[in-house]
C-alpha positions as CSV (number, residue, x, y, z in Angstrom):
1,M,3.5,-51.0,-66.2
2,K,3.9,-54.7,-66.2
3,S,0.2,-55.2,-65.4
4,F,-0.7,-54.0,-68.9
5,G,0.9,-57.1,-70.3
6,K,2.7,-57.4,-73.7
7,A,1.6,-57.2,-77.3
8,A,1.7,-60.3,-79.5
9,Q,4.8,-60.4,-81.8
10,G,6.4,-62.7,-84.2
11,E,4.7,-66.0,-85.0
12,R,1.9,-65.3,-82.5
13,L,1.1,-62.0,-84.3
14,E,1.2,-63.8,-87.7
15,R,-1.3,-66.4,-86.4
16,L,-3.6,-63.6,-85.4
17,R,-3.3,-61.9,-88.8
18,D,-4.1,-65.1,-90.5
19,L,-7.5,-65.4,-88.8
20,P,-10.6,-64.6,-90.9
21,L,-11.6,-62.3,-88.1
22,W,-8.6,-60.0,-88.8
23,D,-9.7,-56.9,-90.7
24,G,-6.2,-55.6,-91.5
25,E,-5.8,-53.7,-88.2
26,R,-7.6,-55.7,-85.5
27,L,-9.9,-58.6,-84.8
28,R,-13.7,-58.2,-85.2
29,N,-16.7,-60.3,-84.3
30,I,-17.7,-62.9,-86.8
31,H,-21.3,-61.7,-87.4
32,P,-23.2,-58.4,-87.1
33,V,-24.9,-58.3,-83.8
34,L,-28.4,-59.7,-83.5
35,P,-31.1,-57.1,-83.9
36,G,-32.8,-55.7,-80.8
37,L,-30.0,-56.3,-78.4
38,R,-29.3,-52.7,-77.7
39,D,-31.8,-50.1,-76.4
40,P,-31.3,-47.3,-79.0
41,N,-32.7,-44.8,-76.6
42,A,-30.4,-45.7,-73.8
43,Q,-27.4,-43.3,-73.4
44,R,-24.1,-44.8,-72.6
45,P,-23.1,-44.3,-68.9
46,T,-20.6,-41.6,-68.3
47,L,-17.3,-41.9,-66.5
48,R,-18.7,-39.8,-63.7
49,E,-21.6,-42.3,-63.3
50,F,-19.1,-45.1,-63.0
51,L,-16.9,-43.3,-60.5
52,C,-19.4,-41.4,-58.4
53,G,-22.7,-43.4,-58.7
54,D,-23.8,-45.8,-56.0
55,D,-27.5,-46.6,-56.0
56,G,-27.0,-50.0,-54.4
57,R,-24.1,-51.0,-56.7
58,T,-22.4,-52.8,-53.7
59,P,-24.0,-54.8,-50.9
60,P,-24.0,-53.2,-47.4
61,Q,-21.8,-56.0,-46.1
62,P,-19.9,-59.0,-47.6
63,L,-22.2,-61.8,-48.9
64,P,-22.3,-65.1,-47.0
65,S,-19.7,-67.5,-48.3
66,H,-18.5,-71.0,-47.5
67,D,-15.2,-72.7,-47.0
68,P,-15.1,-75.5,-49.6
69,R,-11.9,-77.2,-48.5
70,E,-13.5,-80.0,-46.6
71,A,-15.8,-80.8,-49.5
72,W,-12.9,-80.8,-51.9
73,L,-11.3,-83.7,-50.0
74,R,-14.2,-85.9,-51.3
75,K,-14.6,-86.8,-55.0
76,P,-17.9,-85.7,-56.5
77,A,-20.3,-88.7,-56.6
78,S,-21.6,-87.7,-60.0
79,G,-18.1,-86.9,-61.5
80,L,-19.0,-83.3,-62.1
81,R,-18.9,-80.5,-59.5
82,A,-18.5,-76.7,-59.6
83,T,-17.4,-74.3,-57.0
84,W,-18.1,-70.6,-57.8
85,L,-15.3,-68.5,-56.2
86,G,-16.6,-65.1,-57.4
87,H,-17.2,-63.3,-60.6
88,S,-16.1,-65.7,-63.4
89,T,-13.7,-67.7,-61.3
90,V,-14.9,-71.3,-60.9
91,L,-13.2,-74.5,-59.8
92,L,-14.6,-77.3,-62.0
93,E,-14.1,-81.0,-61.2
94,I,-14.8,-83.0,-64.3
95,D,-14.4,-86.8,-64.3
96,G,-11.4,-86.8,-62.0
97,W,-9.7,-83.6,-63.4
98,R,-9.8,-80.0,-62.1
99,V,-10.0,-76.8,-64.1
100,L,-9.9,-73.3,-62.9
101,T,-11.6,-70.6,-65.0
102,D,-10.5,-67.0,-65.3
103,P,-8.8,-66.9,-61.9
104,V,-9.0,-63.5,-60.1
105,W,-7.7,-63.1,-56.6
106,G,-6.5,-59.5,-56.9
107,Q,-8.3,-56.6,-55.3
108,R,-9.0,-54.5,-58.4
109,A,-10.2,-55.1,-61.9
110,S,-7.6,-52.6,-63.0
111,P,-3.9,-52.2,-64.0
112,F,-3.5,-49.9,-60.9
113,A,-3.2,-50.9,-57.3
114,L,-5.1,-47.8,-56.0
115,L,-7.5,-47.0,-58.8
116,G,-10.3,-48.9,-60.6
117,P,-13.1,-51.2,-59.6
118,K,-12.4,-52.8,-56.3
119,R,-13.9,-56.1,-55.3
120,F,-16.7,-55.8,-52.7
121,Q,-16.7,-59.6,-52.0
122,P,-13.6,-61.5,-50.7
123,V,-12.6,-64.7,-52.3
124,P,-13.9,-67.6,-50.2
125,V,-10.4,-69.2,-50.1
126,G,-6.9,-68.2,-50.7
127,L,-5.0,-69.4,-53.7
128,R,-2.8,-71.6,-51.5
129,D,-5.9,-73.3,-50.2
130,L,-6.9,-74.7,-53.7
131,P,-6.4,-78.3,-54.5
132,E,-4.0,-79.0,-57.3
133,V,-5.6,-78.2,-60.6
134,D,-4.8,-79.7,-64.0
135,A,-5.4,-76.6,-66.1
136,V,-6.1,-72.9,-65.9
137,V,-8.5,-71.7,-68.6
138,I,-8.6,-68.0,-69.5
139,S,-11.2,-66.7,-71.9
140,H,-9.8,-63.3,-72.8
141,D,-7.5,-60.5,-71.5
142,H,-9.8,-58.0,-69.7
143,Y,-8.7,-57.2,-66.1
144,D,-11.7,-58.9,-64.4
145,H,-10.7,-62.2,-66.2
146,L,-6.9,-61.9,-66.6
147,D,-5.5,-60.7,-63.3
148,Y,-1.8,-59.8,-63.1
149,P,-1.1,-60.6,-59.4
150,T,-2.9,-63.9,-59.6
151,I,-0.9,-64.9,-62.7
152,R,2.3,-63.9,-61.0
153,A,1.4,-66.2,-58.1
154,L,0.5,-69.1,-60.4
155,S,3.7,-68.6,-62.3
156,R,5.4,-70.4,-59.4
157,S,3.4,-73.6,-59.9
158,N,3.6,-76.1,-62.8
159,V,-0.1,-75.7,-63.9
160,P,-0.7,-75.5,-67.7
161,F,-2.7,-72.6,-69.2
162,V,-5.2,-72.8,-72.0
163,T,-6.3,-69.5,-73.4
164,S,-7.3,-67.5,-76.5
165,L,-4.8,-66.7,-79.2
166,G,-2.6,-63.7,-78.3
167,V,-3.2,-63.8,-74.5
168,G,-0.1,-66.0,-74.2
169,A,2.0,-62.9,-74.8
170,H,0.7,-61.4,-71.5
171,L,1.3,-64.7,-69.6
172,E,4.9,-65.0,-70.9
173,S,5.7,-61.4,-69.8
174,W,4.5,-62.3,-66.3
175,G,6.7,-65.4,-65.9
176,I,4.7,-68.3,-67.4
177,D,7.0,-70.4,-69.5
178,A,5.9,-70.8,-73.1
179,S,5.9,-74.6,-72.7
180,R,3.0,-74.2,-70.2
181,I,0.8,-72.1,-72.6
182,T,-1.6,-73.3,-75.2
183,E,-3.4,-70.6,-77.3
184,L,-6.5,-71.6,-79.2
185,V,-8.6,-70.2,-82.0
186,W,-12.3,-70.8,-82.3
187,W,-13.2,-74.5,-82.8
188,Q,-9.7,-75.7,-81.9
189,T,-9.4,-78.4,-79.2
190,H,-6.5,-79.1,-76.9
191,R,-6.1,-82.2,-74.7
192,I,-4.3,-81.5,-71.5
193,P,-1.3,-83.9,-71.4
194,G,-1.6,-86.8,-69.0
195,T,-5.3,-86.3,-68.5
196,G,-8.6,-87.2,-70.1
197,L,-9.5,-83.5,-70.2
198,T,-10.0,-81.5,-73.4
199,V,-10.5,-77.7,-73.8
200,T,-12.1,-76.3,-76.9
201,A,-12.3,-72.6,-77.8
202,A,-15.6,-71.4,-79.3
203,P,-17.0,-68.2,-80.6
204,S,-18.2,-65.3,-78.4
205,Q,-19.4,-61.7,-79.1
206,H,-17.0,-59.4,-77.3
207,F,-13.7,-57.5,-77.6
208,S,-10.3,-57.4,-75.9
209,G,-7.6,-55.0,-74.7
210,R,-5.8,-53.9,-71.6
211,G,-4.7,-50.4,-72.6
212,L,-5.6,-47.5,-74.8
213,K,-3.9,-48.7,-78.0
214,D,-4.4,-52.5,-78.0
215,R,-8.2,-52.9,-78.7
216,N,-9.0,-56.3,-80.3
217,Q,-5.3,-57.3,-80.7
218,T,-6.0,-60.6,-78.9
219,L,-8.8,-63.1,-79.3
220,W,-11.8,-63.6,-77.0
221,S,-13.5,-66.9,-76.7
222,S,-16.0,-69.0,-74.9
223,M,-14.6,-72.3,-73.7
224,V,-15.8,-75.9,-73.5
225,M,-14.2,-78.3,-71.0
226,S,-14.8,-82.0,-71.5
227,G,-14.0,-85.1,-69.6
228,E,-14.8,-88.7,-70.4
229,R,-18.5,-88.3,-69.4
230,H,-19.2,-84.6,-68.8
231,R,-19.1,-81.4,-70.8
232,V,-19.2,-77.8,-69.4
233,F,-19.8,-74.6,-71.4
234,F,-18.2,-71.4,-70.1
235,S,-19.2,-68.2,-71.8
236,G,-16.3,-65.9,-70.8
237,D,-17.6,-62.4,-71.7
238,T,-20.1,-62.2,-74.5
239,G,-23.2,-60.7,-76.0
240,L,-25.8,-62.8,-77.8
241,T,-24.5,-64.4,-81.0
242,T,-26.1,-66.8,-83.5
243,E,-22.9,-68.9,-83.1
244,Y,-24.5,-70.4,-80.0
245,Q,-26.6,-72.6,-82.2
246,S,-23.4,-73.8,-83.9
247,I,-21.8,-74.4,-80.5
248,R,-24.7,-76.5,-79.5
249,D,-24.6,-78.6,-82.7
250,R,-20.8,-79.1,-82.7
251,L,-19.9,-79.3,-79.0
252,G,-23.1,-80.0,-77.1
253,P,-25.0,-81.3,-75.2
254,F,-23.7,-79.7,-72.0
255,D,-24.1,-81.0,-68.4
256,L,-23.5,-77.5,-67.1
257,V,-23.8,-74.1,-68.8
258,M,-22.0,-71.2,-67.1
259,L,-23.2,-67.8,-68.6
260,E,-22.3,-64.3,-67.7
261,V,-25.3,-62.3,-66.3
262,G,-23.7,-59.2,-64.7
263,A,-22.0,-56.0,-65.8
264,F,-24.5,-55.2,-68.4
265,H,-26.2,-52.0,-69.6
266,P,-29.1,-51.4,-72.1
267,S,-26.6,-49.7,-74.5
268,W,-24.1,-52.6,-74.3
269,G,-26.4,-55.3,-75.6
270,D,-24.0,-56.6,-78.2
271,I,-21.0,-57.2,-75.8
272,H,-22.6,-58.5,-72.6
273,L,-25.6,-60.8,-72.1
274,G,-27.4,-59.7,-69.0
275,P,-30.1,-61.9,-67.6
276,A,-32.6,-61.8,-70.4
277,N,-30.1,-62.6,-73.2
278,A,-28.5,-65.2,-70.9
279,L,-31.7,-67.1,-70.9
280,T,-32.0,-66.9,-74.7
281,A,-28.4,-68.1,-75.0
282,H,-29.2,-70.9,-72.7
283,R,-32.0,-72.1,-74.9
284,M,-29.8,-71.7,-78.0
285,L,-27.2,-73.9,-76.4
286,G,-29.7,-76.7,-75.8
287,G,-30.7,-76.0,-72.2
288,G,-29.4,-78.0,-69.3
289,V,-28.4,-76.7,-65.9
290,L,-27.6,-73.0,-66.0
291,M,-25.2,-71.5,-63.4
292,P,-24.8,-67.7,-63.7
293,V,-21.4,-66.1,-63.3
294,H,-19.9,-62.7,-63.7
295,W,-21.8,-61.1,-60.8
296,G,-21.5,-60.7,-57.0
297,T,-17.9,-59.5,-56.8
298,F,-17.1,-56.3,-58.7
299,S,-19.3,-53.3,-59.6
300,L,-18.5,-52.9,-63.3
301,A,-21.8,-51.3,-64.5
302,T,-24.4,-48.9,-63.2
303,H,-26.9,-51.5,-62.1
304,A,-27.6,-52.6,-58.5
305,W,-25.2,-55.4,-57.4
306,D,-28.0,-58.0,-57.1
307,E,-30.0,-56.9,-60.2
308,P,-28.5,-59.6,-62.5
309,V,-29.5,-62.5,-60.3
310,E,-32.9,-61.0,-59.2
311,D,-33.9,-60.3,-62.9
312,L,-32.6,-63.8,-63.9
313,L,-34.8,-65.4,-61.3
314,A,-37.8,-63.4,-62.2
315,L,-37.4,-63.8,-66.0
316,A,-36.8,-67.6,-65.7
317,G,-40.3,-68.1,-64.2
318,P,-41.2,-71.8,-64.6
319,D,-37.7,-72.5,-66.1
320,S,-36.1,-71.5,-62.8
321,A,-35.8,-75.2,-62.0
322,S,-32.9,-75.3,-64.4
323,L,-31.0,-72.6,-62.5
324,L,-28.1,-73.5,-60.2
325,L,-27.4,-70.6,-57.8
326,P,-24.8,-71.8,-55.3
327,R,-23.4,-69.5,-52.6
328,L,-19.8,-68.4,-53.0
329,G,-17.5,-71.2,-52.2
330,E,-20.2,-73.8,-52.1
331,P,-19.3,-77.0,-54.1
332,V,-22.4,-78.2,-56.0
333,E,-23.0,-81.1,-58.4
334,P,-25.5,-80.2,-61.2
335,V,-27.0,-83.7,-61.1
336,E,-28.1,-83.0,-57.4
337,H,-30.2,-80.1,-58.5
338,R,-32.4,-78.5,-55.8
339,E,-34.8,-75.7,-55.4
340,V,-33.3,-72.2,-55.9
341,Q,-32.7,-70.4,-52.6
342,P,-32.2,-66.6,-52.8
343,W,-29.4,-66.8,-50.3
344,W,-28.0,-63.4,-51.2
345,R,-31.2,-61.7,-49.7
346,H,-31.1,-63.0,-46.2
347,G,-27.8,-64.6,-45.2
348,T,-26.8,-68.2,-45.0
349,V,-29.3,-70.8,-46.3
350,G,-29.1,-74.6,-46.4
351,S,-26.2,-76.9,-45.5
352,G,-22.5,-76.2,-45.4
353,R,-20.0,-74.4,-43.2
354,P,-20.3,-70.6,-43.4
355,V,-17.2,-68.6,-42.9
356,T,-16.5,-65.0,-42.4
357,R,-13.2,-63.7,-43.8
358,P,-11.6,-60.3,-43.4
359,E,-11.3,-58.2,-46.5
360,P,-8.1,-59.3,-48.3
361,P,-5.2,-56.8,-48.2
362,E,-4.3,-54.7,-51.2
363,V,-1.9,-56.9,-53.2
364,S,0.6,-56.8,-56.0
365,A,3.0,-59.3,-57.4
366,G,5.4,-60.3,-54.8
367,G,3.1,-59.1,-52.0
368,A,0.6,-61.0,-50.0
369,L,-1.0,-62.8,-53.0
370,G,2.3,-63.5,-54.6
371,E,3.4,-65.5,-51.6
372,Q,0.3,-67.7,-51.7
373,L,1.6,-70.7,-53.5
374,P,-1.1,-73.1,-54.3
375,W,1.1,-76.1,-55.4
376,P,4.7,-77.1,-55.4
377,L,7.3,-74.9,-57.0
378,D,9.1,-75.7,-60.2
């Protein structure tokens, strides 16, 4: 199946094998996991629990969302603005340049059109409604971050891609020309041609793979996007790692920190943060404005759909002033920080133009999504 992607070969494979992280067969995390991250008494969830359990894992109706298109017509006054479009997909506007992180417009976090986790929350806007972006940044190759139908749609634009080493093999197999792909290893920086924007790959504590036989054959990374005046940290997927201190020292300080908080389990403490470890990671990174991502779109664990953000809010306590919790599709400037509103509990809160969109159709490359062309063709 094309959605599985393609394995790294040739020079790309040699680059992977030259990494200190390569153990002879696959990549590994750089350090042993921090002690106490896993609950040793917690049993790993079974496949049956994933497939048959509910227990509030999806909201009873779609969450309120906003149409950001009118706001996108105006430049952010501060020079930095973020629009969360669901899960780990964020449109960042940094000092006059636009970056799209881990874009997922497909219906399922799965290689299959009819099987696998299905989104419970529509994307606030279609791909064709996005303003032109200067770069697409992809942290790693898991299905909820690297989405085949979305990449097929983006292949018909000119946008450059910056990603972790090895992921480019998937992109090329789906129609992205090699000249548009830059693959980074940790601590490597790339300047997007014709812009003042740089992207730096940094360590994370996770894994990779899209099939049964390709575990850890591509790199996973956190990413730092920098303009002339602002810096944004994006965790991708990660557990807690001591490398966050090095990231702070080498790449900080950050005007906005986007950390994953959802799809966690007590037995997975070394590969996903969850709310408590996200707050620890935030402190290790030097603080600043924290915007949680990786929640509110797919049910990828056995916890309730709103548990990540509810626990984050409760655990933050007095530090909740540093939290930025925008509604889906709401463009926000971190400098214009305001009181946290639990909008997910009771409908629309605050300003903006709420929209109600029908559930997107099932899509595949060449289908409804593939026809949504965000920018001019080649």
